[in-house]
C-alpha positions, 0 to 999 in steps of 0.5 A, a space after each residue: 022806604 026801607 030797601 029789601 036786602 037779599 037773603 043769605 040763601 039767595 046769595 048762595 044761589 047766585 054764587 052757584 050759578 057763576 062759571 067754574 074757575 079754570 086753574 092757572 097753568 103750572 108754569 104761571 104764578 097765580 095772583 092768590 095770596 101765599 098760603 101757609 107752607 105748613 098747611 100746604 104740605 099737609 093738603 091732599 089736593 093742592 092748586 097749581 099755585 100751592 104746588 109751586 109754593 110747596 116746591 119752593 118751601 121744600 127748596 128753601 128748607 133743604 127738604 131733599 126727599 120732600 122736594 123730590 116727591 113733589 117734583 115727581 107727584 106734580 108732574 114736573 117735566 125734565 126740560 131741555 137746556 134753554 138759551 143761556 143769556 135770556 133777559 130776566 122776566 119782570 116781576 109780576 103775577 106771571 113770573 115763572 116759578 123756575 126763576 123763583 126756585 133758582 133765587 131760593 136755591 141761591 139764597 140757601 145753597 145746597 149741593 144735593 138740592 142743586 143736583 136734583 133741580 139740575 136733573 129737571 132744569 139744566 137751565 138754572 145754571 145760566 138763569 139770570 135773576 135781575 138787570 145786574 145779571 145776578 146768577 147762581 154762580 155770583 150768589 154762591 161766590 158771595 156766600 164765601 168758602 163754605 159754598 166751594 163744592 156748590 161752586 165747583 158743580 156750577 163751573 163743572 156744568 157750564 157756568 160762565 163767570 164772564 156771562 155778565 152784560 157790559 161793562 162787568 165782563 170787561 172788569 173780570 166778571 164773577 172772579 172779582 166776587 170770588 176774590 172779594 169773598 175769599 174763595 179758594 184758589 182752585 175755584 179761581 183756577 177754574 174761573 180763569 180760562 173762562 174769564 175774558 179780561 184778567 187784568 182787574 182780577 190780577 190787580 185785585 189779587 195784588 191789593 188783597 195780597 192773595 199771593 197764590 191767586 196772583 201767581 196763578 193768574 200771572 202764570 195763566 197770562 204767560 200760558 195765553 201768550 205761549 198759545 198765541 193768544 192775547 196777553 191780558 196786560 193792557 197799555 201801561 198795565 205792566 208799569 201799573 203792576 210793577 208800581 202797585 207791587 212795590 207800594 204793597 211793600 210785601 216781599 212775597 207779592 213783589 217776588 211773584 211779580 218779579 218772577 212773572 216779568 222774568 218769565 215773560 222776558 225768557 219766553 219772548 227771547 225764545 220766540 224772538 219778540 219782546 213786548 216788554 221793550 217793543 222794537 220800532 217796526 212798521 207793524 207797531 202801530 200802537 206807539 203812544 203819543 210822544 214816542 218817536 220812531 227809531 233812527 232807522 225807520 225815520 230814515 226810510 221815508 227819506 231813502 224812498 224819496 218821501 220828504 214828509 213822514 205824514 206822506 207814509 201810510 204806515 206812519 200815522 202813529 208818529 207823534 204830532 210834533 214830527 208831523 208838523 211841516 219843518 224846513 227841508 234839508 238843502 240836499 233833499 230839496 236839491 234831489 227833489 228839484 232834479 227829480 222834478 226836472 227829469 220828470 218834466 223833460 220826459 213829459 215834453 
């Protein structure tokens, strides 16, 4: 028996009875397919999703006037600066358009477009785009020296080259990307004060034979010391720096490193301290294994009546060999016996 199919007119009638479609909010990406950008820009009335795509297309193509018109026409509001270190959103149909806009700008850096978008959304300076903490600054650094003006704007408006999560911030952050892509020294100069750990960038500048950057970073380390801040040189960092400078066989590199150590010595003589040749004092608790204390300090526990260095609370950094039990000198043993006898007499 043949089935009766509904007529086309009946289908249209049933569709007209469906509830009206509520448009997606402006700040949420819709799930509809991406329309042709050329057709979108010529439309009189755009859906919220098409508005977002039109703004993205204008950003990607660098159409500054068109982008400004779209932002104004579609009522994009000026936002306050958000908390800078939010985790990136997952990529799904509700991915915020602002992140897509930042990504589009990072792929095609344009200073004028950056200034316009910053006036609407200052948070783009700090927006992270993925789990690797990719930001506008890192993307711009990867573009080479042609993006220098773009990078200067980011740094002047609060971009942080050390904002990456662990462990990238402990190896220099975005300053390493800048060195890898031959960014000029004035950009490195702005990044250095905002970079927590400079030792790896110093070694990288040495390996790349960027004498200007190497001298700049080493000078900044001395400046930190004069301010009473911690030097960027880790344990055994100075010996590694000297060794790698010699291995380059580059006279300019060796001269810069040598000048750095001479400045350090001069500075430490003025302050009365020396980190290059540390003195053995009670406060020096960072002695490496196998480094014996000085004769003067070794005699201090003996003079105070303490026979074993391990008994001293401040001597925990002595080498293991010194902490082992050894035969006591006869003279010291006699003194201990006398002290013990006198204390016994007092008790009785």
